[in-house]
All heavy atoms as an XYZ file, in Angstrom:
834
protein
N       0.820     -1.164     -0.024
C      -0.039      0.034     -0.027
C       0.889      1.274     -0.022
O       1.806      1.350      0.809
C      -0.873     -0.030      1.249
C      -1.853      1.161      1.330
S      -2.853      1.009      2.865
C      -2.175      2.297      3.730
N       0.636      2.264     -0.880
C       1.456      3.433     -0.883
C       1.169      4.271      0.320
O       0.091      4.284      0.873
C       0.960      4.140     -2.128
C      -0.296      3.511     -2.559
C      -0.411      2.145     -1.939
N       2.234      4.899      0.736
C       2.108      5.722      2.000
C       1.919      7.249      1.486
O       2.532      7.653      0.576
C       3.410      5.592      2.805
C       3.746      4.168      3.119
C       4.048      4.034      4.556
N       4.472      2.738      4.915
C       3.582      1.776      5.261
N       2.311      1.905      5.166
N       4.009      0.507      5.529
N       1.147      7.930      2.335
C       0.910      9.336      1.978
C       1.990     10.252      2.402
O       1.979     11.499      1.964
C      -0.471      9.830      2.556
C      -0.557      9.756      3.990
N      -0.606      8.630      4.817
C      -0.476     10.826      4.876
C      -0.629      8.940      6.057
N      -0.613     10.314      6.187
N       2.964      9.797      3.255
C       4.106     10.652      3.667
C       5.345      9.885      3.413
O       5.392      8.692      3.356
C       3.927     11.048      5.172
C       2.799     12.009      5.381
C       3.776      9.835      6.023
N       6.442     10.697      3.338
C       7.800     10.165      3.055
C       8.719     10.885      3.980
O       8.527     11.931      4.522
C       8.202     10.341      1.649
C       7.498      9.464      0.652
C       8.133      9.595     -0.671
N       8.155      8.228     -1.308
C       8.751      7.928     -2.397
N       9.446      8.861     -3.052
N       8.649      6.760     -2.811
N       9.993     10.244      4.165
C      10.996     10.818      4.928
C      11.361     12.235      4.283
O      11.477     12.318      3.068
C      12.207      9.900      4.902
C      13.342     10.411      5.703
C      14.505      9.424      5.703
C      15.736      9.880      6.480
N      16.786      8.918      6.517
N      11.494     13.187      5.195
C      11.784     14.541      4.685
C      10.571     15.425      4.508
O      10.796     16.608      4.313
N       9.388     14.898      4.531
C       8.207     15.652      4.338
C       7.948     16.542      5.591
O       8.146     16.118      6.731
C       6.959     14.860      4.151
C       6.837     14.222      2.731
O       7.629     14.559      1.973
O       5.897     13.408      2.539
N       7.404     17.717      5.368
C       6.856     18.570      6.519
C       5.424     18.084      6.788
O       4.614     17.998      5.842
C       6.802     20.035      6.068
C       8.167     20.693      6.187
C       8.615     20.897      7.567
O       9.634     20.282      7.962
N       7.878     21.618      8.418
N       5.080     17.763      8.012
C       3.880     17.233      8.409
C       3.269     17.940      9.591
O       3.967     18.585     10.348
C       3.860     15.727      8.689
C       4.211     14.888      7.474
C       4.852     15.426      9.792
N       1.932     17.892      9.744
C       1.255     18.393     10.909
C       0.593     17.236     11.605
O       0.119     16.319     10.940
C       0.230     19.475     10.542
C      -0.323     20.179     11.725
C      -0.859     18.899      9.658
C      -1.061     21.512     11.451
N       0.681     17.249     12.913
C      -0.008     16.144     13.700
C      -1.425     16.515     13.855
O      -1.800     17.579     14.239
C       0.657     16.032     15.086
C       0.059     14.975     15.926
C       2.223     15.734     14.966
N      -2.338     15.506     13.473
C      -3.788     15.766     13.500
C      -4.459     15.142     14.723
O      -5.633     15.454     14.868
C      -4.439     15.164     12.239
O      -4.029     13.778     12.182
C      -3.838     15.881     10.979
N      -3.778     14.384     15.533
C      -4.425     13.793     16.714
C      -3.462     13.502     17.797
O      -2.219     13.338     17.525
C      -5.157     12.501     16.377
N      -3.851     13.532     18.998
C      -2.964     13.217     20.129
C      -2.501     14.460     20.896
O      -3.019     15.520     20.631
N      -1.585     14.193     21.806
C      -1.145     15.332     22.639
C      -0.306     16.394     21.903
O      -0.219     17.504     22.381
C      -0.300     14.759     23.842
O       0.844     14.186     23.359
N       0.226     16.079     20.781
C       1.005     17.003     19.957
C       0.215     17.624     18.836
O       0.728     18.148     17.855
C       2.202     16.286     19.352
C       3.158     15.629     20.373
C       4.020     16.700     21.066
O       4.312     17.696     20.482
O       4.333     16.389     22.274
N      -1.168     17.521     18.885
C      -2.056     17.953     17.809
C      -1.792     19.448     17.463
O      -1.683     20.345     18.339
C      -3.501     17.767     18.238
C      -4.503     18.224     17.179
C      -5.907     17.988     17.651
C      -6.878     18.327     16.594
N      -8.275     17.994     17.016
N      -1.674     19.709     16.146
C      -1.466     21.032     15.644
C      -0.056     21.451     15.475
O       0.213     22.478     14.831
N       0.908     20.691     15.984
C       2.303     20.974     15.800
C       2.834     20.426     14.476
O       2.446     19.412     14.053
C       3.127     20.466     16.969
C       2.738     21.117     18.279
C       3.578     20.574     19.401
C       3.116     21.121     20.720
N       3.879     20.557     21.920
N       3.880     21.088     13.903
C       4.444     20.676     12.679
C       5.882     20.277     12.882
O       6.608     20.797     13.736
C       4.314     21.785     11.577
O       5.070     22.894     12.047
C       2.897     22.131     11.291
N       6.399     19.457     11.973
C       7.828     19.030     11.987
C       8.089     18.221     10.772
O       7.233     17.938      9.925
N       9.328     17.779     10.664
C       9.871     17.045      9.472
C      10.047     15.557      9.929
O      10.483     15.203     11.032
C      11.217     17.591      9.091
C      11.780     16.929      7.889
C      13.207     17.443      7.517
O      13.466     18.587      7.858
O      13.957     16.751      6.867
N       9.617     14.699      9.019
C       9.711     13.317      9.216
C      11.170     12.881      9.088
O      11.870     13.170      8.109
C       8.823     12.457      8.271
C       7.388     12.708      8.547
C       9.213     10.998      8.329
C       6.476     11.960      7.620
N      11.719     12.182     10.188
C      13.152     11.735     10.130
C      13.244     10.265      9.923
O      14.315      9.782      9.440
C      13.833     12.117     11.424
O      13.116     11.445     12.551
C      13.947     13.594     11.670
N      12.178      9.464     10.176
C      12.183      8.093      9.997
C      10.813      7.548      9.809
O       9.891      8.068     10.408
C      12.896      7.404     11.085
N      10.708      6.461      8.973
C       9.362      5.800      8.915
C       9.608      4.326      9.275
O      10.522      3.634      8.794
C       8.895      5.875      7.446
C       8.563      7.316      7.108
C       7.649      4.968      7.261
C       7.992      7.518      5.774
N       8.788      3.841     10.230
C       8.792      2.437     10.693
C       7.778      1.730      9.977
O       6.544      1.705     10.402
C       8.705      2.433     12.281
C       9.577      3.409     12.995
C       9.166      3.368     14.446
C      11.040      3.008     12.883
N       8.093      1.064      8.821
C       7.018      0.450      7.978
C       6.302     -0.710      8.610
O       5.092     -0.892      8.398
C       7.646      0.019      6.624
O       8.767     -0.814      6.876
C       8.085      1.212      5.844
N       6.988     -1.516      9.430
C       6.387     -2.684     10.049
C       5.267     -2.303     11.026
O       4.293     -2.975     11.210
C       7.391     -3.575     10.690
C       8.378     -4.295      9.871
C       9.484     -3.394      9.357
O       9.698     -2.336      9.934
N      10.261     -3.814      8.297
N       5.457     -1.157     11.698
C       4.516     -0.724     12.697
C       3.604      0.404     12.294
O       2.816      0.971     13.039
C       5.232     -0.327     14.004
C       6.007     -1.455     14.567
C       6.696     -1.238     15.882
N       7.006      0.137     16.198
C       7.874      0.576     17.059
N       8.472     -0.321     17.857
N       8.107      1.812     17.327
N       3.803      0.861     10.981
C       2.976      2.016     10.428
C       3.096      3.196     11.317
O       2.222      3.876     11.693
C       1.520      1.639     10.229
C       1.331      0.664      9.120
O       2.066      0.666      8.221
O       0.352     -0.049      9.185
N       4.422      3.553     11.656
C       4.657      4.707     12.484
C       5.717      5.595     11.859
O       6.517      5.140     11.022
C       5.058      4.294     13.940
C       3.924      3.618     14.685
C       4.445      3.261     16.043
O       5.645      2.909     16.299
N       3.480      3.291     16.998
N       5.746      6.923     12.254
C       6.723      7.869     11.795
C       7.366      8.556     12.953
O       6.733      8.668     14.007
C       6.179      8.860     10.815
C       5.669      8.227      9.528
C       5.020      9.647     11.473
N       8.540      8.988     12.796
C       9.257      9.793     13.810
C       9.438     11.141     13.318
O       9.915     11.325     12.188
C      10.717      9.149     14.118
C      11.457     10.014     15.172
C      10.526      7.759     14.643
N       8.887     12.135     14.074
C       8.856     13.508     13.576
C       9.839     14.315     14.430
O       9.819     14.265     15.712
C       7.425     14.107     13.702
C       7.466     15.560     13.233
C       6.434     13.298     12.939
N      10.733     15.054     13.781
C      11.804     15.788     14.494
C      11.150     16.895     15.441
O      10.368     17.693     15.017
C      12.602     16.513     13.457
C      13.873     17.217     14.015
C      14.677     17.788     12.863
C      15.974     18.398     13.435
N      16.801     18.896     12.341
N      11.603     16.775     16.702
C      11.174     17.737     17.788
C       9.730     17.495     18.343
O       9.365     18.333     19.154
N       9.025     16.459     17.918
C       7.656     16.271     18.440
C       7.628     14.895     19.150
O       8.455     13.997     18.907
C       6.714     16.230     17.308
C       6.533     17.530     16.533
C       5.369     17.459     15.582
C       6.243     18.680     17.508
N       6.680     14.727     20.099
C       6.428     13.554     20.915
C       7.702     13.155     21.621
O       8.146     12.046     21.586
C       5.954     12.421     19.925
C       5.162     11.333     20.681
O       4.602     11.590     21.789
N       5.132     10.158     20.217
N       8.269     14.088     22.340
C       9.541     13.864     23.061
C       9.266     13.020     24.304
O       8.301     13.404     25.094
C      10.192     15.140     23.381
C      10.591     15.998     22.215
C      11.106     17.368     22.744
C      11.660     15.347     21.361
N       9.993     12.065     24.517
C       9.931     11.213     25.788
C      11.318     11.199     26.450
O      12.375     11.265     25.824
C       9.544      9.777     25.436
C       8.288      9.596     24.625
C       7.068     10.115     25.410
C       5.826      9.959     24.562
N       4.718     10.638     25.153
N      11.293     11.112     27.765
C      12.545     11.096     28.537
C      12.814      9.644     29.089
O      11.839      8.956     29.275
C      12.498     12.037     29.777
O      11.369     11.695     30.616
C      12.356     13.446     29.334
N      14.006      9.295     29.038
C      14.434      7.939     29.522
C      15.595      8.073     30.478
O      16.520      8.819     30.190
C      14.867      7.148     28.298
C      15.239      5.709     28.661
C      15.642      4.951     27.460
C      15.964      3.530     27.881
N      16.303      2.690     26.683
N      15.466      7.412     31.611
C      16.534      7.522     32.642
C      17.527      6.374     32.346
O      17.124      5.186     32.120
C      15.950      7.281     34.044
C      15.471      8.621     34.629
C      14.039      8.738     34.439
N      13.517      9.955     34.993
C      12.475     10.600     34.497
N      11.875     10.095     33.357
N      12.066     11.645     35.054
N      18.806      6.648     32.407
C      19.855      5.680     32.175
C      20.591      5.366     33.420
O      21.030      6.206     34.125
C      20.846      6.194     31.080
C      20.307      6.454     29.658
C      21.354      6.988     28.822
C      19.760      5.154     29.103
N      20.759      4.088     33.677
C      21.567      3.578     34.872
C      23.045      3.856     34.558
O      23.458      3.856     33.390
C      21.405      2.115     35.062
C      20.017      1.820     35.771
C      20.089      0.359     36.114
C      18.883      0.020     36.955
N      18.910     -1.398     37.425
N      23.832      4.140     35.531
C      25.267      4.240     35.324
C      25.901      2.925     34.766
O      25.490      1.838     35.256
C      25.834      4.619     36.686
C      24.711      5.103     37.446
C      23.508      4.397     36.897
N      26.686      3.068     33.749
C      27.479      1.943     33.209
C      28.940      2.258     33.155
O      29.307      3.347     33.408
C      26.978      1.552     31.795
O      27.248      2.718     30.979
C      25.466      1.297     31.794
N      29.707      1.290     32.672
C      31.166      1.557     32.551
C      31.427      2.662     31.465
O      32.328      3.456     31.545
C      31.927      0.293     32.173
C      32.081     -0.569     33.432
C      32.932     -1.830     33.102
O      33.187     -2.229     31.908
N      33.387     -2.506     34.146
N      30.599      2.580     30.405
C      30.831      3.635     29.330
C      30.239      4.913     29.728
O      30.743      5.953     29.352
C      30.009      3.094     28.088
C      30.625      1.847     27.381
C      29.703      1.412     26.251
C      32.010      2.087     26.898
N      29.198      4.929     30.586
C      28.627      6.146     31.004
C      28.416      6.107     32.511
O      27.384      5.805     33.022
C      27.227      6.372     30.303
C      26.541      7.658     30.679
O      27.161      8.535     31.251
N      25.396      7.802     30.142
N      29.498      6.443     33.279
C      29.443      6.255     34.775
C      28.493      7.174     35.478
O      28.026      6.926     36.514
C      30.852      6.612     35.209
C      31.685      6.873     34.025
C      30.872      6.851     32.790
N      28.117      8.342     34.823
C      27.177      9.289     35.450
C      25.765      8.803     35.347
O      24.922      9.172     36.162
C      27.350     10.657     34.700
C      28.476     11.460     35.164
C      28.390     11.863     36.618
O      29.064     11.328     37.440
N      27.578     12.888     36.855
N      25.447      7.956     34.386
C      24.022      7.723     34.104
C      23.449      8.946     33.433
O      24.118      9.618     32.720
N      22.206      9.205     33.671
C      21.594     10.461     33.309
C      20.207     10.268     32.716
O      19.579      9.189     32.788
N      19.781     11.363     32.067
C      18.408     11.421     31.452
C      18.622     11.836     30.019
O      19.236     12.802     29.748
C      17.468     12.362     32.163
C      16.172     12.464     31.550
C      17.359     11.993     33.646
N      18.004     11.101     29.110
C      18.038     11.448     27.647
C      16.610     11.750     27.155
O      15.694     11.176     27.702
C      18.733     10.383     26.829
C      17.940      9.062     26.808
C      20.147     10.161     27.129
C      18.341      8.087     25.782
N      16.517     12.583     26.283
C      15.244     12.945     25.655
C      15.276     12.612     24.152
O      16.240     13.053     23.484
C      14.932     14.432     25.770
O      14.977     14.841     27.181
C      13.583     14.808     25.274
N      14.289     11.861     23.671
C      14.296     11.482     22.264
C      12.902     11.434     21.758
O      11.967     11.333     22.555
C      15.024     10.117     22.030
C      14.361      8.934     22.729
C      15.241      7.708     22.613
C      14.982      7.024     21.276
N      15.659      5.756     21.145
N      12.770     11.500     20.394
C      11.474     11.460     19.803
C      10.940     10.079     19.734
O      11.654      9.150     19.396
C      11.556     11.989     18.319
C      11.902     13.466     18.178
C      13.392     13.641     17.797
O      14.150     12.643     17.647
O      13.811     14.812     17.699
N       9.615      9.909     20.120
C       8.999      8.662     20.113
C       8.180      8.637     18.815
O       7.705      9.678     18.285
C       8.074      8.451     21.244
N       7.857      7.435     18.257
C       7.071      7.372     17.007
C       5.592      7.749     17.259
O       5.038      7.614     18.287
C       7.186      5.844     16.652
C       8.069      5.171     17.528
C       8.360      6.147     18.678
N       5.050      8.166     16.120
C       3.579      8.539     16.027
C       3.002      7.740     14.972
O       3.616      7.482     13.964
C       3.432     10.039     15.713
C       4.088     10.891     16.736
C       1.939     10.414     15.600
C       4.090     12.409     16.341
N       1.712      7.160     15.165
C       1.034      6.404     14.138
C       0.938      7.256     12.826
O       0.633      8.510     12.850
C      -0.251      5.879     14.559
C      -0.711      4.780     13.719
N      -1.572      4.939     12.631
C      -0.472      3.408     13.787
C      -1.809      3.768     12.009
N      -1.163      2.791     12.698
N       1.112      6.611     11.653
C       1.151      7.345     10.386
C      -0.249      7.870     10.068
O      -0.327      9.000      9.383
C       1.610      6.324      9.265
C       2.034      7.161      8.006
C       0.524      5.398      8.901
C       2.784      6.270      7.104
N      -1.250      7.436     10.628
C      -2.645      7.974     10.383
C      -2.788      9.295     11.077
O      -3.765     10.025     10.865
C      -3.736      6.975     10.802
O      -3.701      6.782     12.190
N      -1.975      9.617     12.095
C      -2.120     10.821     12.902
C      -1.287     11.976     12.359
O      -1.214     12.986     13.089
C      -1.831     10.578     14.361
C      -2.815      9.619     14.983
O      -3.951      9.626     14.568
N      -2.349      8.953     15.948
N      -0.752     11.857     11.113
C      -0.026     12.965     10.532
C      -0.507     13.221      9.133
O      -0.912     12.248      8.474
C       1.555     12.712     10.565
C       2.124     12.681     11.983
C       1.924     11.493      9.785
N      -0.340     14.467      8.703
C      -0.773     14.823      7.304
C       0.237     15.726      6.747
O       0.768     16.582      7.485
C      -2.131     15.487      7.339
O      -3.127     14.574      7.715
N       0.558     15.750      5.473
C       1.472     16.667      4.875
C       0.874     18.115      4.969
O      -0.295     18.281      5.075
C       1.505     16.260      3.359
C       1.072     14.812      3.373
C       0.029     14.707      4.500
N       1.888     19.074      5.053
C       1.509     20.498      5.092
C       1.716     21.156      3.840
O       2.746     21.018      3.188
C       2.405     21.212      6.268
C       2.085     22.685      6.193
C       2.157     20.620      7.557
N       0.562     21.850      3.356
C       0.634     22.673      2.153
C       0.127     24.045      2.517
O      -0.959     24.119      3.041
C      -0.067     22.050      1.021
C      -0.191     22.999     -0.205
C       0.494     20.714      0.630
N       0.945     25.106      2.339
C       0.534     26.455      2.706
C       0.104     26.543      4.138
O      -0.827     27.265      4.506
C      -0.585     26.926      1.774
C      -0.077     26.921      0.312
O       1.091     27.140      0.063
O      -0.959     26.743     -0.525
N       0.767     25.821      5.084
C       0.507     25.930      6.474
C      -0.694     25.161      6.971
O      -1.036     25.212      8.068
N      -1.349     24.387      6.099
C      -2.563     23.602      6.464
C      -2.386     22.193      6.053
O      -1.698     21.862      5.079
C      -3.780     24.233      5.749
C      -4.121     25.635      6.253
C      -5.195     26.300      5.524
N      -6.457     25.649      5.787
C      -7.615     25.884      5.163
N      -7.541     26.787      4.105
N      -8.676     25.251      5.439
N      -3.097     21.276      6.802
C      -3.015     19.842      6.537
C      -3.751     19.545      5.264
O      -4.710     20.227      4.891
C      -3.618     19.097      7.630
N      -3.291     18.555      4.501
C      -3.933     18.168      3.273
C      -3.926     16.655      3.131
O      -3.096     15.969      3.622
C      -3.261     18.780      2.051
O      -4.025     18.460      0.856
C      -1.844     18.333      1.899
N      -4.988     16.099      2.354
C      -4.991     14.817      2.056
C      -4.042     14.611      0.785
O      -3.690     15.549      0.123
C      -6.381     14.342      1.723
C      -7.194     14.302      3.008
C      -8.606     13.786      2.599
N      -9.173     14.318      1.454
C      -9.851     15.435      1.335
N     -10.006     16.271      2.332
N     -10.377     15.764      0.106
N      -3.739     13.364      0.438
C      -2.821     13.064     -0.721
C      -3.503     12.232     -1.711
O      -4.156     11.240     -1.387
C      -1.528     12.404     -0.147
C      -0.661     12.018     -1.379
C      -0.757     13.267      0.753
N      -3.289     12.631     -2.937
C      -3.862     11.881     -4.092
C      -2.640     11.349     -4.866
O      -1.624     11.957     -4.898
C      -4.617     12.857     -5.001
C      -5.859     12.328     -5.557
C      -6.541     13.349     -6.424
N      -7.638     13.969     -5.536
C      -7.806     15.308     -5.451
N      -7.050     16.128     -6.070
N      -8.751     15.734     -4.627
N      -2.811     10.201     -5.493
C      -1.789      9.582     -6.344
C      -2.269      9.723     -7.784
O      -3.367      9.245     -8.068
C      -1.520      8.240     -5.986
C      -0.893      8.003     -4.623
C      -1.646      7.860     -3.462
C       0.549      8.041     -4.470
C      -1.034      7.787     -2.261
C       1.127      7.966     -3.183
C       0.337      7.787     -2.150
N      -1.432     10.352     -8.645
C      -1.868     10.488    -10.021
C      -0.759      9.927    -10.983
O       0.399      9.993    -10.624
C      -2.007     11.939    -10.419
C      -3.226     12.605     -9.706
C      -3.495     13.998    -10.126
O      -2.647     14.535    -10.905
O      -4.408     14.641     -9.577
N      -1.174      9.293    -12.065
C      -0.292      8.752    -13.015
C      -0.298      9.651    -14.183
O      -1.408      9.988    -14.788
C      -0.698      7.333    -13.483
O      -0.881      6.506    -12.282
C       0.254      6.748    -14.443
N       0.941     10.124    -14.607
C       1.025     11.053    -15.664
C       1.048     10.373    -17.026
O       1.131      9.090    -17.081
C       2.253     11.900    -15.489
C       2.215     12.858    -14.276
C       3.246     13.876    -14.381
C       2.986     14.848    -13.204
N       3.879     15.993    -13.263
N       1.007     11.018    -18.149
C       1.034     10.425    -19.444
C       2.256      9.599    -19.766
O       2.211      8.615    -20.478
C       0.934     11.529    -20.518
C      -0.455     12.229    -20.426
O      -1.375     11.650    -19.995
O      -0.527     13.420    -20.826
N       3.392     10.019    -19.237
C       4.678      9.269    -19.470
C       4.777      8.040    -18.544
O       5.823      7.259    -18.589
C       5.881     10.148    -19.255
C       6.039     10.721    -17.897
O       5.147     10.419    -17.029
O       7.072     11.427    -17.592
N       3.776      7.852    -17.700
C       3.806      6.596    -16.857
C       4.394      6.795    -15.456
O       4.356      5.903    -14.641
N       4.875      8.044    -15.190
C       5.322      8.277    -13.788
C       4.184      8.519    -12.834
O       3.100      8.980    -13.252
C       6.284      9.556    -13.880
O       5.470     10.689    -14.246
N       4.414      8.132    -11.653
C       3.370      8.297    -10.603
C       3.860      9.294     -9.543
O       4.950      9.283     -9.057
C       3.185      6.926     -9.958
C       1.982      6.879     -8.990
C       1.804      5.438     -8.524
C       0.677      5.340     -7.589
N       0.513      3.951     -7.077
N       3.007     10.251     -9.228
C       3.341     11.370     -8.331
C       2.314     11.466     -7.148
O       1.198     11.046     -7.289
C       3.454     12.684     -9.082
C       4.678     12.699    -10.024
C       2.165     13.076     -9.812
N       2.798     12.043     -6.073
C       1.871     12.398     -4.959
C       1.403     13.801     -5.124
O       2.216     14.724     -5.325
C       2.552     12.260     -3.623
C       2.982     10.875     -3.230
C       3.537     10.738     -1.907
N       4.751     11.579     -1.757
C       5.003     12.376     -0.680
N       4.207     12.398      0.333
N       6.090     13.071     -0.644
N       0.071     14.071     -5.081
C      -0.459     15.401     -5.269
C      -1.254     15.792     -4.084
O      -2.093     14.976     -3.591
C      -1.264     15.442     -6.613
C      -1.901     16.797     -6.862
C      -0.484     15.064     -7.829
N      -1.172     17.000     -3.602
C      -1.918     17.478     -2.481
C      -3.354     17.716     -2.985
O      -3.577     18.318     -3.954
C      -1.326     18.780     -1.977
N      -4.312     17.229     -2.179
C      -5.718     17.387     -2.514
C      -6.095     18.907     -2.381
O      -6.989     19.378     -3.096
C      -6.596     16.569     -1.638
N      -5.407     19.573     -1.494
C      -5.636     21.057     -1.326
C      -4.685     21.850     -2.253
O      -3.439     21.878     -1.910
C      -5.413     21.407      0.134
C      -5.605     22.862      0.470
C      -5.222     23.209      1.886
N      -5.833     22.343      2.902
C      -7.016     22.638      3.466
N      -7.756     23.608      3.073
N      -7.471     21.839      4.400
N      -5.124     22.313     -3.306
C      -4.273     23.202     -4.211
C      -3.668     22.445     -5.371
O      -3.209     23.040     -6.280
N      -3.536     21.118     -5.304
C      -2.994     20.397     -6.418
C      -1.394     20.367     -6.509
O      -0.926     20.085     -7.648
N      -0.746     20.836     -5.563
C       0.661     20.909     -5.579
C       1.292     19.507     -5.598
O       0.846     18.633     -4.831
C       1.196     21.645     -4.378
C       2.655     21.832     -4.329
C       3.097     22.583     -3.012
C       4.546     22.570     -2.874
N       4.974     23.198     -1.595
N       2.344     19.311     -6.467
C       3.015     17.990     -6.484
C       3.920     17.885     -5.310
O       4.744     18.759     -5.009
C       3.793     17.824     -7.748
C       4.569     16.539     -7.758
C       2.851     17.841     -8.957
N       3.766     16.812     -4.505
C       4.485     16.599     -3.247
C       5.813     15.841     -3.521
O       6.727     15.882     -2.732
C       3.684     16.001     -2.202
C       2.391     16.733     -1.785
C       1.601     15.928     -0.800
C       2.797     18.048     -1.095
N       5.770     15.015     -4.497
C       6.992     14.186     -4.814
C       6.611     13.129     -5.763
O       5.445     12.728     -6.022
N       7.686     12.510     -6.322
C       7.522     11.426     -7.262
C       7.583     10.052     -6.596
O       8.490      9.822     -5.782
C       8.584     11.540     -8.353
C       8.351     10.715     -9.531
C       9.395     11.018    -10.688
O      10.333     11.767    -10.435
O       9.176     10.397    -11.766
N       6.681      9.192     -6.931
C       6.689      7.832     -6.321
C       7.366      6.933     -7.307
O       8.210      6.083     -6.794
C       5.190      7.360     -6.196
C       5.232      5.901     -5.569
C       4.417      8.225     -5.233
N       7.174      7.033     -8.606
C       7.856      6.184     -9.557
C       8.187      7.015    -10.829
O       7.398      7.882    -11.201
C       6.796      4.999    -10.015
C       7.396      4.141    -10.946
C       6.289      3.079    -11.370
N       5.160      3.705    -11.981
C       3.877      3.383    -11.681
N       3.629      2.473    -10.853
N       2.934      3.980    -12.376
N       9.290      6.741    -11.364
C       9.700      7.462    -12.557
C       9.011      7.009    -13.820
O       8.118      6.144    -13.772
N       9.249      7.679    -14.946
C       8.582      7.293    -16.163
C       8.857      5.879    -16.678
O       9.907      5.309    -16.462
C       9.159      8.298    -17.215
C      10.250      9.009    -16.588
C      10.269      8.701    -15.105
N       7.821      5.286    -17.260
C       7.943      3.992    -17.829
C       8.659      4.002    -19.122
O       8.656      4.949    -19.842
C       6.482      3.419    -18.022
C       5.731      3.196    -16.805
C       5.951      1.781    -16.281
N       5.438      1.630    -14.880
C       4.383      0.857    -14.604
N       3.904      0.139    -15.506
N       4.021      0.740    -13.361
N       9.365      2.895    -19.438
C      10.106      2.849    -20.719
C       9.285      2.266    -21.841
O       8.382      1.506    -21.660
C      11.364      1.965    -20.508
C      12.337      2.630    -19.495
C      13.548      1.852    -19.333
C      14.461      2.549    -18.309
N      15.600      1.831    -18.027
């Protein structure tokens, strides 16, 4: 199944505690249908002291968000995504709001 977002896309969170915030996708976890968005859904983790890190400490990192809870941003607003096949056989992602091309899924056919 084609995904409506890709790594590097600017997205807005549409549900959850981070609703309304925007960021860039840094990773997509395809097996779990989740995405990691830079600077959003931050979680803290306490680390026990080890030989490599004798101090221990607290780290903050981005946790994944389900892919259905993010939408691409076009002109500052969330949009749905349409997939269109052009005359040369290439397939592109197109924003439902405004018709802007978001990226190429497949190149032209030979």
